[in-house]
C-alpha positions as a Markdown table, in Angstrom:
| # | Residue | x | y | z |
|---|---|---|---|---|
| 1 | Met | -80.5 | 145.7 | 137.4 |
| 2 | Tyr | -79.5 | 149.0 | 138.7 |
| 3 | Leu | -77.6 | 149.5 | 135.1 |
| 4 | Gln | -80.8 | 148.8 | 133.4 |
| 5 | Leu | -82.5 | 151.5 | 135.5 |
| 6 | Val | -79.8 | 154.0 | 134.7 |
| 7 | Asp | -80.0 | 153.4 | 131.0 |
| 8 | Gln | -83.7 | 153.8 | 131.0 |
| 9 | Ile | -83.4 | 157.0 | 132.9 |
| 10 | Lys | -80.4 | 158.4 | 130.6 |
| 11 | His | -82.9 | 157.3 | 127.8 |
| 12 | Ala | -85.8 | 159.4 | 129.0 |
| 13 | Val | -83.6 | 162.3 | 129.1 |
| 14 | Glu | -82.0 | 162.0 | 125.6 |
| 15 | Met | -86.0 | 161.7 | 124.5 |
| 16 | Cys | -86.9 | 164.8 | 126.4 |
| 17 | Val | -89.3 | 163.0 | 128.7 |
| 18 | Leu | -87.3 | 164.0 | 131.4 |
| 19 | Thr | -86.0 | 167.7 | 131.5 |
| 20 | Pro | -83.8 | 169.9 | 133.6 |
| 21 | Gly | -85.4 | 170.5 | 137.2 |
| 22 | Asp | -87.5 | 167.4 | 136.9 |
| 23 | Gln | -87.7 | 165.3 | 140.0 |
| 24 | Leu | -87.1 | 161.5 | 139.8 |
| 25 | Pro | -89.6 | 159.5 | 142.1 |
| 26 | Ser | -88.4 | 158.9 | 145.6 |
| 27 | Val | -86.2 | 155.9 | 146.1 |
| 28 | Arg | -89.0 | 154.1 | 148.2 |
| 29 | Ile | -91.7 | 154.8 | 145.5 |
| 30 | Leu | -89.7 | 153.7 | 142.7 |
| 31 | Ala | -88.9 | 150.6 | 144.6 |
| 32 | Asn | -92.1 | 149.7 | 145.1 |
| 33 | Glu | -93.3 | 150.6 | 141.6 |
| 34 | Leu | -90.6 | 148.4 | 139.8 |
| 35 | Val | -90.8 | 145.7 | 142.6 |
| 36 | Ile | -87.0 | 145.9 | 143.2 |
| 37 | Ser | -84.9 | 146.5 | 146.2 |
| 38 | Pro | -84.4 | 150.5 | 147.5 |
| 39 | Asn | -80.6 | 149.6 | 147.5 |
| 40 | Thr | -80.9 | 149.1 | 143.4 |
| 41 | Val | -82.7 | 152.4 | 143.0 |
| 42 | Val | -80.1 | 154.2 | 145.4 |
| 43 | Lys | -77.0 | 152.5 | 143.4 |
| 44 | Ala | -78.9 | 153.6 | 140.2 |
| 45 | Tyr | -79.4 | 157.1 | 141.5 |
| 46 | Thr | -76.0 | 157.5 | 142.7 |
| 47 | Glu | -74.4 | 156.3 | 139.2 |
| 48 | Leu | -76.6 | 158.9 | 137.5 |
| 49 | Ala | -75.5 | 161.5 | 140.0 |
| 50 | Phe | -71.6 | 160.5 | 139.2 |
| 51 | Glu | -72.4 | 160.8 | 135.5 |
| 52 | Gly | -73.9 | 164.1 | 136.2 |
| 53 | Val | -77.5 | 163.2 | 135.3 |
| 54 | Val | -78.8 | 164.1 | 138.3 |
| 55 | Glu | -78.4 | 165.9 | 141.4 |
| 56 | Leu | -79.0 | 164.6 | 144.7 |
| 57 | Arg | -80.4 | 167.0 | 147.1 |
| 58 | Gln | -80.4 | 165.9 | 150.8 |
| 59 | Gly | -83.9 | 165.7 | 152.0 |
| 60 | Ala | -85.5 | 166.7 | 148.6 |
| 61 | Gly | -84.5 | 164.0 | 146.1 |
| 62 | Ala | -83.1 | 163.6 | 142.8 |
| 63 | Phe | -83.4 | 166.1 | 140.1 |
| 64 | Ile | -82.6 | 165.8 | 136.6 |
| 65 | Val | -79.5 | 168.4 | 135.8 |
| 66 | Asp | -79.1 | 170.9 | 132.9 |
| 67 | Gln | -76.5 | 169.4 | 130.9 |
| 68 | Glu | -75.6 | 172.7 | 129.2 |
| 69 | Arg | -74.6 | 170.8 | 126.0 |
| 70 | Lys | -76.2 | 170.3 | 122.8 |
| 71 | Pro | -79.2 | 167.8 | 123.2 |
| 72 | Arg | -79.1 | 164.8 | 120.8 |
| 73 | Ser | -81.8 | 165.7 | 118.1 |
| 74 | Gly | -84.5 | 163.4 | 117.9 |
| 75 | Glu | -83.5 | 163.0 | 114.2 |
| 76 | Ala | -80.0 | 161.7 | 115.1 |
| 77 | Leu | -81.6 | 158.9 | 117.3 |
| 78 | Arg | -84.1 | 157.8 | 114.6 |
| 79 | Asp | -81.1 | 157.5 | 112.2 |
| 80 | Ala | -79.4 | 155.2 | 114.6 |
| 81 | Lys | -82.6 | 153.2 | 115.2 |
| 82 | Val | -82.8 | 152.9 | 111.5 |
| 83 | Ala | -79.1 | 151.7 | 111.1 |
| 84 | Val | -79.3 | 149.3 | 114.1 |
| 85 | His | -82.6 | 147.8 | 112.4 |
| 86 | Gly | -80.8 | 147.3 | 109.1 |
| 87 | Leu | -78.0 | 145.3 | 110.9 |
| 88 | Ile | -80.1 | 143.2 | 112.9 |
| 89 | Ala | -81.9 | 142.0 | 109.6 |
| 90 | Arg | -78.4 | 141.5 | 107.9 |
| 91 | Phe | -77.3 | 139.4 | 111.2 |
| 92 | Arg | -80.5 | 137.4 | 111.1 |
| 93 | Glu | -80.2 | 136.8 | 107.5 |
| 94 | Arg | -76.8 | 135.1 | 108.3 |
| 95 | Gly | -78.4 | 133.1 | 110.8 |
| 96 | Leu | -77.4 | 134.7 | 114.1 |
| 97 | Ser | -80.1 | 134.2 | 116.8 |
| 98 | Asp | -81.2 | 137.1 | 118.8 |
| 99 | Gly | -79.3 | 136.3 | 121.8 |
| 100 | Glu | -76.1 | 136.0 | 119.5 |
| 101 | Ile | -76.9 | 139.6 | 118.2 |
| 102 | Arg | -77.6 | 141.0 | 121.7 |
| 103 | Arg | -74.4 | 139.7 | 123.1 |
| 104 | Val | -72.4 | 141.1 | 120.2 |
| 105 | Phe | -73.7 | 144.4 | 120.7 |
| 106 | Glu | -73.6 | 144.4 | 124.4 |
| 107 | Ala | -70.1 | 143.2 | 124.1 |
| 108 | Glu | -68.9 | 145.7 | 121.7 |
| 109 | Leu | -70.7 | 148.7 | 123.8 |
| 110 | Leu | -68.5 | 147.3 | 126.6 |
| 111 | Ala | -65.4 | 147.1 | 124.6 |
| 112 | Thr | -65.7 | 150.8 | 123.0 |
| 113 | Glu | -67.3 | 152.3 | 126.5 |
| 114 | Glu | -65.9 | 155.8 | 127.2 |
| 115 | Pro | -63.4 | 155.6 | 130.1 |
| 116 | Ala | -65.5 | 158.2 | 132.5 |
| 117 | Thr | -68.3 | 155.8 | 132.3 |
| 118 | Lys | -66.1 | 152.6 | 132.9 |
| 119 | Arg | -64.7 | 154.4 | 136.1 |
| 120 | Gly | -68.2 | 155.5 | 137.2 |
| 121 | Arg | -69.8 | 152.0 | 137.2 |
| 122 | Arg | -69.1 | 150.4 | 140.4 |
| 123 | Met | -70.4 | 146.6 | 140.1 |
């Protein structure tokens, strides 16, 4: 569950919904809104801090960090979405179920995950 939260926050940063300096909701507030354990939120925020996405400030909260790198363009993300859409259509034509397609994508993402990301995830 915490990995889903990590991915959703990273996606919001990529899409510029969250920008450098933005404060994330407190652990307690986010846990209540999502109806999850506060420990899950803490684990997600800790992972994001480890990956350099957020800065945790004692007593102040979690803030989005300025990555000081070229942000992904919206065009690149749209191109990726179009490519994935095409792949999904081809897989469905070949008779694969959505669950099978999802497992293939997830397995390949895990198999090709960057080493820094693998080290950062604590299960």
